[in-house]
C-alpha positions in Angstrom: -30.6 -5.4 67.7 -27.4 -5.9 65.8 -25.6 -2.6 64.9 -24.5 -2.0 61.3 -20.8 -2.6 61.0 -18.5 -0.6 58.7 -16.3 -3.6 58.0 -17.2 -5.3 54.8 -15.8 -8.6 56.0 -18.0 -8.4 59.2 -21.0 -7.4 57.2 -20.7 -10.5 55.0 -20.2 -12.6 58.1 -23.3 -11.3 59.7 -25.3 -11.5 56.6 -24.5 -15.1 56.2 -25.0 -16.2 59.8 -28.5 -17.4 60.9 -30.1 -15.4 63.7 -32.5 -17.2 66.0 -35.8 -15.5 66.9 -37.3 -15.0 70.4 -40.7 -15.0 71.7 -42.9 -12.2 72.7 -43.4 -11.1 69.1 -39.8 -9.9 68.6 -38.4 -10.2 65.0 -35.0 -11.0 63.6 -33.0 -8.1 62.2 -30.4 -8.7 59.5 -28.0 -6.3 57.8 -28.2 -6.2 54.0 -25.1 -7.6 52.4 -22.6 -5.2 50.9 -21.2 -6.5 47.7 -17.5 -7.1 47.5 -15.8 -6.3 44.2 -12.8 -8.5 43.8 -9.5 -7.1 42.8 -8.4 -7.9 39.2 -4.8 -6.8 38.8 -4.0 -5.7 35.3 -0.5 -5.2 33.8 0.0 -4.0 30.2 2.9 -4.2 27.9 4.1 -2.1 26.5 3.0 0.8 28.7 4.4 3.3 26.2 5.0 3.0 22.4 6.5 5.1 19.7 5.8 3.9 16.1 5.7 5.2 12.5 3.0 4.0 10.1 2.9 5.0 6.4 -0.1 5.7 4.3 0.0 2.1 2.9 -0.4 0.7 6.4 3.2 -0.4 6.7 4.9 -0.1 10.1 4.7 -1.5 13.6 1.1 -1.7 14.7 0.0 0.5 17.7 -1.3 -1.5 20.7 -0.7 -3.4 23.8 -1.4 -6.7 25.7 -3.3 -6.6 29.0 -2.6 -9.5 31.4 -5.1 -10.1 34.3 -4.2 -11.5 37.7 -7.2 -12.6 39.8 -10.6 -14.1 39.0 -14.3 -13.7 39.5 -17.4 -15.5 38.5 -19.1 -12.2 37.8 -19.3 -10.6 34.3 -16.1 -8.9 33.2 -16.2 -6.3 30.4 -13.1 -4.6 28.9 -13.5 -0.8 28.7 -11.3 1.5 26.6 -11.1 5.3 26.5 -9.0 6.9 23.7 -8.9 9.8 21.4 -11.2 8.8 18.5 -10.1 11.8 16.5 -6.7 10.0 16.1 -7.3 6.3 16.5 -9.9 3.6 15.8 -9.8 0.0 17.1 -8.3 -2.5 14.7 -10.5 -5.4 15.6 -12.5 -6.3 18.7 -11.1 -6.3 22.2 -11.5 -9.9 23.4 -9.8 -12.1 25.9 -7.7 -14.8 24.4 -7.6 -18.4 25.5 -4.4 -17.5 27.4 -6.4 -15.0 29.4 -4.7 -12.0 27.8 -6.6 -9.0 26.2 -4.9 -7.8 23.0 -5.7 -4.2 21.9 -4.7 -2.9 18.5 -5.3 0.6 17.1 -5.0 2.1 13.6 -5.1 5.7 12.5 -8.4 7.3 11.7 -9.0 7.3 7.9 -7.9 10.6 6.4 -5.7 11.6 9.4 -3.1 14.0 8.0 0.6 13.1 8.0 2.5 14.2 11.1 3.2 13.2 14.7 0.5 12.6 17.3 0.7 11.9 21.0 -1.9 10.6 23.4 -3.0 7.9 25.8 -5.6 5.2 26.1 -7.1 4.0 29.4 -7.9 0.3 29.8 -10.0 -1.1 32.7 -12.3 -4.0 33.5 -15.9 -3.4 34.5 -18.7 -5.5 35.9 -21.2 -4.1 33.2 -21.0 -2.5 29.8 -21.9 0.9 31.3 -18.8 0.6 33.6 -20.6 1.7 36.7 -18.5 -0.7 38.7 -14.7 -0.9 38.0 -12.7 -3.9 39.3 -10.0 -2.6 41.6 -6.5 -2.9 40.2 -7.7 -3.1 36.6 -7.2 0.5 35.4 -4.0 1.1 33.4 -2.8 3.7 30.9 -1.1 3.3 27.6 0.9 6.3 26.2 1.8 6.6 22.5 3.6 8.7 20.0 2.4 8.0 16.4 4.0 9.4 13.3 2.1 9.1 10.0 4.2 9.4 6.9 4.2 8.7 3.2 5.2 5.2 2.2 7.7 4.1 -0.5 7.2 4.5 -4.2 8.2 0.8 -4.5 7.3 -0.2 -8.1 5.2 0.4 -11.1 2.4 2.8 -10.0 3.8 2.8 -6.5 2.6 -0.4 -4.8 1.8 -4.1 -5.3 -1.8 -3.1 -6.1 -0.5 -0.7 -8.8 -3.1 2.0 -7.8 -0.9 5.1 -8.2 -2.7 6.5 -5.1 -0.9 8.6 -2.4 -2.9 9.2 0.7 -1.8 12.8 1.3 -3.0 16.4 0.8 -0.7 18.9 -1.0 -1.0 22.6 -1.3 -0.2 23.8 -4.9 1.0 27.1 -3.5 4.0 25.3 -2.0 5.1 23.5 -5.2 8.7 24.4 -6.3 11.2 23.0 -8.7 13.9 21.4 -6.5 16.6 19.9 -8.8 17.3 18.3 -12.2 19.5 15.3 -13.0 20.7 15.1 -16.6 24.3 13.9 -16.8 26.1 14.2 -20.1 25.9 11.1 -22.3 23.5 9.2 -20.0 20.4 7.9 -21.8 17.5 5.5 -21.4 16.6 6.9 -17.9 14.0 4.7 -16.3 11.0 5.4 -14.1 12.1 5.6 -10.5 11.5 3.9 -7.2 12.1 5.7 -3.9 12.8 4.8 -0.2 15.3 5.7 2.6 15.5 9.3 1.4 16.8 8.0 -2.0 15.6 8.0 -5.6 16.6 4.8 -7.5 17.0 4.9 -11.2 18.5 2.8 -14.0 20.1 4.3 -17.1 22.9 3.6 -19.6 26.2 5.2 -19.4 27.9 6.5 -22.6 29.7 3.2 -23.1 26.4 1.3 -23.1 26.7 -0.1 -19.6 23.5 -0.4 -17.5 23.9 1.3 -14.1 21.7 1.5 -11.1 22.0 4.8 -9.3 20.8 6.2 -6.0 20.3 9.9 -5.7 19.3 12.1 -2.7 15.6 12.7 -3.1 16.0 16.3 -1.7 19.0 17.4 -3.7 19.6 15.0 -6.6 23.1 14.4 -5.5 24.3 10.8 -6.3 24.9 8.7 -3.2 26.0 5.5 -4.9 26.0 3.5 -8.1 26.0 -0.2 -9.0 27.3 -1.2 -12.5 24.9 -3.9 -13.8 26.9 -4.4 -17.0 26.0 -4.7 -20.6 22.3 -5.8 -21.0 20.0 -6.2 -24.0 17.1 -5.1 -21.8 16.7 -4.1 -18.1 13.8 -2.7 -16.1 13.4 0.3 -13.9 14.2 -0.4 -10.2 11.8 -1.7 -7.5 12.4 -1.5 -3.8 11.4 -3.9 -1.0 12.7 -6.4 1.5 15.5 -3.9 2.2 16.8 -4.4 -1.4 16.6 -2.7 -4.8 15.8 -5.1 -7.6 16.4 -4.7 -11.4 15.2 -7.3 -13.9 17.9 -7.8 -16.6 18.5 -9.8 -19.8 21.8 -10.1 -21.6 20.8 -12.8 -24.1 18.1 -15.4 -24.7 18.5 -17.7 -21.8 16.9 -19.5 -18.9 19.5 -17.9 -16.5 18.7 -14.2 -16.7 19.2 -12.3 -13.5 17.1 -10.1 -11.2 19.9 -7.9 -9.8 19.6 -7.4 -6.0 21.5 -4.8 -4.0 21.2 -3.3 -0.5 18.8 -0.4 -0.6 20.9 1.8 1.6 24.5 1.0 0.7 24.2 -0.2 -2.9 26.2 -3.3 -2.1 25.4 -6.6 -3.7 22.7 -8.4 -1.7 22.7 -12.1 -2.8 21.2 -14.0 -4.3 20.4 -12.7 -7.8 17.3 -14.7 -8.7 17.1 -16.1 -12.2 14.4 -16.5 -14.9 13.9 -17.4 -18.5 13.4 -14.9 -21.2 14.0 -14.4 -25.0 14.5 -10.8 -26.1 11.9 -9.4 -23.8 11.3 -6.0 -22.2 10.2 -5.6 -18.6 8.2 -3.4 -16.3 9.5 -2.9 -12.8 9.3 -6.1 -10.7 6.7 -6.2 -7.9 7.9 -6.6 -4.3 5.4 -7.7 -1.6 6.5 -8.4 2.0 9.1 -11.2 1.8 8.5 -11.9 -1.9 9.3 -10.5 -5.4 7.1 -11.2 -8.4 7.8 -10.7 -12.2 6.3 -11.6 -15.6 8.7 -13.2 -18.1 9.3 -16.7 -19.7 11.3 -17.8 -22.6 8.2 -17.5 -24.8 6.5 -15.2 -22.3 3.4 -16.2 -20.4 5.2 -17.1 -17.2 4.8 -15.6 -13.7 7.6 -16.0 -11.3 7.6 -15.7 -7.5 10.7 -15.5 -5.2 10.6 -15.7 -1.4 13.6 -13.9 0.1 13.1 -15.3 3.6 13.0 -19.0 2.7 15.0 -18.5 -0.6 12.4 -20.6 -2.5 10.9 -19.8 -5.9 8.2 -20.9 -8.3 7.5 -20.5 -12.0 4.0 -20.8 -13.4 3.1 -21.2 -17.1 -0.2 -19.4 -17.7 -0.4 -20.7 -21.3 -1.5 -17.3 -22.3 -0.8 -14.8 -25.1 1.4 -12.1 -23.5 5.1 -12.2 -24.4 6.5 -9.4 -22.3 6.1 -5.9 -20.8 3.9 -6.4 -17.8 4.3 -6.9 -14.0 1.8 -8.8 -11.8 -0.3 -7.3 -9.0 0.0 -9.0 -5.6 -1.9 -9.2 -2.3 -1.6 -11.4 0.8 -2.8 -14.6 -0.9 -2.7 -14.0 -4.6 -0.6 -13.0 -7.6 -2.7 -11.5 -10.4 -1.3 -12.0 -13.9 -2.9 -10.9 -17.2 -2.5 -13.7 -19.7 -4.6 -12.1 -22.4 -7.3 -14.8 -22.2 -7.8 -14.0 -18.5 -6.6 -12.6 -15.2 -4.9 -15.6 -13.7 -5.2 -16.0 -9.9 -2.0 -17.6 -8.7 -1.3 -18.7 -5.1 1.4 -16.4 -3.8 3.1 -19.1 -1.8 3.0 -22.1 -4.2 2.5 -20.7 -7.7 -0.6 -22.9 -8.2 -3.2 -21.3 -10.5 -6.4 -21.3 -8.3 -8.8 -19.5 -10.7 -9.2 -17.4 -13.8 -11.2 -14.3 -14.6 -11.9 -14.6 -18.3 -11.4 -11.6 -20.6 -14.2 -12.0 -23.3 -12.9 -8.9 -25.1 -9.3 -9.9 -25.8 -8.0 -9.2 -29.3 -4.7 -10.5 -30.3 -2.5 -7.9 -32.1 1.0 -8.9 -31.5 3.1 -10.1 -28.5 3.6 -7.2 -26.1 1.7 -5.8 -23.2 2.5 -2.6 -21.3 0.7 -2.5 -18.0 -0.4 -4.4 -14.9 -3.5 -5.6 -13.2 -4.9 -3.0 -10.7 -6.5 -4.1 -7.4 -9.5 -2.0 -6.6 -11.3 -1.2 -3.4 -14.4 -3.4 -3.8 -13.0 -6.9 -4.2 -12.3 -6.2 -7.9 -9.3 -6.2 -10.2 -8.9 -4.1 -13.4 -6.7 -4.4 -16.5 -6.4 -3.1 -20.0 -7.6 -5.7 -22.5 -5.5 -7.0 -25.4 -1.9 -6.6 -26.6 -0.7 -3.0 -26.2 2.3 -0.7 -26.1 2.9 2.2 -23.7 0.5 4.5 -25.7 -1.8 2.0 -27.3 -5.6 2.7 -27.0 -7.3 -0.1 -25.1 -10.5 -0.7 -23.2 -10.4 -1.1 -19.4 -12.1 -4.2 -18.0 -13.2 -4.6 -14.3 -13.7 -8.0 -12.8 -15.3 -9.2 -9.6 -12.9 -11.5 -7.9 -15.6 -13.3 -5.9 -17.9 -13.8 -8.8 -15.0 -14.6 -11.2 -16.7 -12.6 -13.9 -16.3 -9.2 -15.5 -18.5 -6.4 -14.1 -18.1 -3.8 -16.8 -15.8 -2.6 -19.6 -15.1 1.0 -20.4 -17.2 2.6 -23.2 -14.0 4.4 -24.5 -10.5 3.4 -25.1 -7.6 4.8 -23.0 -3.9 4.9 -23.3 -2.3 6.1 -20.0 -1.6 4.1 -16.8 -4.7 4.6 -14.5 -4.8 5.7 -10.9 -7.5 4.3 -8.5 -8.7 5.6 -5.2 -11.8 6.9 -3.4 -14.1 4.8 -5.6 -12.8 6.5 -8.8 -10.6 5.6 -11.7 -8.5 8.3 -13.3 -7.1 7.6 -16.8 -6.7 9.4 -20.1 -7.2 9.2 -23.9 -4.1 10.1 -25.8 -5.4 11.8 -29.0 -7.3 14.0 -28.6 -6.0 14.3 -25.1 -8.5 14.0 -22.3 -8.5 12.9 -18.7 -11.6 10.9 -17.7 -12.8 10.0 -14.2 -14.9 6.8 -14.0 -17.0 5.4 -11.2 -15.2 2.3 -10.0 -18.4 0.3 -9.3 -20.2 1.0 -12.6 -17.6 2.4 -15.1 -19.8 5.4 -15.6 -18.0 8.6 -16.8 -18.2 11.2 -14.0 -16.2 14.1 -15.4 -13.3 15.0 -17.7 -10.6 17.6 -18.4 -8.9 18.3 -21.7 -5.4 19.8 -22.1 -4.6 22.4 -24.8 -5.4 21.0 -28.2 -1.8 20.6 -29.3 -0.9 18.3 -26.4 -1.5 14.6 -26.1 -1.7 12.6 -22.8 1.2 10.3 -22.0 2.7 8.3 -19.1 0.9 7.6 -15.9 -1.6 9.2 -13.5 -1.0 9.9 -9.8 -3.9 10.4 -7.4 -3.8 12.2 -4.0 -6.6 13.1 -1.6 -7.3 16.4 -3.3 -5.3 16.5 -6.6 -4.7 14.3 -9.6 -1.4 14.7 -11.4 -1.4 14.0 -15.2 1.2 14.4 -17.9 1.1 15.4 -21.6 4.0 15.4 -24.1 4.6 19.1 -23.1 3.6 19.6 -19.5 2.5 18.1 -16.2 -0.7 19.3 -14.5 -2.2 19.2 -11.0 -6.0 19.1 -11.2 -8.4 19.4 -8.2 -10.6 16.4 -7.9 -13.2 17.9 -5.5 -15.9 20.4 -6.3 -17.3 21.3 -9.7 -14.3 23.1 -11.2 -11.4 21.0 -12.4 -9.2 23.7 -13.8 -5.5 23.0 -13.2 -4.1 24.6 -10.1 -0.5 24.1 -11.1 1.5 23.1 -14.1 5.2 22.7 -15.1 6.8 22.3 -18.5 8.0 18.8 -19.7 6.1 15.6 -19.4 6.9 12.0 -18.6 6.5 9.2 -16.1 5.8 10.5 -12.6 6.3 9.3 -9.0 6.0 10.8 -5.5 8.7 10.1 -2.9 8.1 9.4 0.8 9.4 12.9 1.6 6.9 14.6 -0.8 9.0 15.1 -4.0 7.3 14.7 -7.4 9.9 13.1 -9.7 9.4 13.2 -13.5 11.3 11.0 -15.9 11.4 13.3 -18.9 13.3 13.8 -22.1 15.1 16.7 -23.8 13.6 17.8 -27.1 16.6 16.7 -29.1 16.3 13.1 -27.8 13.7 10.5 -28.5 14.1 8.7 -25.2 14.0 9.7 -21.5 17.3 11.2 -20.3 16.6 13.3 -17.3 14.9 13.4 -13.9 13.2 16.6 -12.7 12.1 17.0 -9.1 9.4 19.3 -7.7 9.0 19.9 -3.9 5.4 19.4 -3.0 5.8 20.6 0.6 
């Protein structure tokens, strides 16, 4: 008889060596093989990571690469353990052709802003249940993740122009923080905000256009950049580490988009140029390495500028819109409302690759105040027809894939909408009323009316729990959840609104004795 050995190597040897049998009825005794689990050494990089991600998804992605040393003909299954209250996988964990596993995480939807620490364990197993772990394969990844608000970069915050801020605010904490209303300054623009700064354009008493940067927490001026005398200029937009202002001095094909360093206020060349003839502008739209505007000597042009390659394109949409809008942008496409359609323009080349026809367009002039809005269901929305900042218009919703409109609003609206959570928030001017529409169907879900002597103006801002609206006399915070939509906070004075990355509500308002905006008022939301 052969004794069982404790050595795995010996056991394998005996199990694979033939044993001869003897006579006299004796049998052959073999030792069952003991499976050897090969070593698969794993190293991960980085082993620790600290990153910040904003509510728009900007920031360094959280994750690591796992490199494997060793091989086996057996099944290999990657296994991960992590805190699913904080993180979810961003894509499948698969082994690349180079033999490396790449793991990416993203924050759980709705996770509150703040700092989170934790770790993830990576290992390789022989089966999905991970009853057998390959020796050498277990490694840990430690992380510190900070979730914060993103920039208010342009018209209605982002390149999709949704006016949505993924954050929760407690109205009990709202306090007035500061006011900026320097003597003689007029024509104060809607703001952009980044780097702890609020960017604003205005005219000095001598008529010179000036771009200013104020502390978002105190209102103290940090720097200014004299643009010069202009016939028209836009409010600022921030992106690519720069602040941009669209300007026009006279009818020309060489009007400038002023570009300055977003932190220092120093000139950051080049100033891109475009054609325009006595046109007004909304804030330009930054997106990643690019900047996009609507202009043209006779209107109807979309312009794209790449600040990495310093290339540009200009596309004639042959439409009916003279001035006053800004495009929406995503990874592949620039969306421009031409009146006759939403034009789908390749972001890199400027080529028109499709159109979403507006069958409801009515020509009533030249101007258009607004922008396409990118929805959450593969859709894009825009007001129909020529319009001013307070003109009543219908809202049209198109399916991008079907290249056709899905619905049009039953009522006309005048304020800039906000979109999020499958809902659209927008208002009638007179009589004033906030309406909430279902994004998929356009059906009216609920409404709220201000005091009868107030009319709705400006834009709408949506958060996770509150929608901010403005009238000509006040701003209001209205709860969006539950059955009661009675305002939970209000403050005197209305105007265009924005929320900074550090949680300040900035209102571009006007004093009663002036007919144009001349002041910024800041409210601390946290």
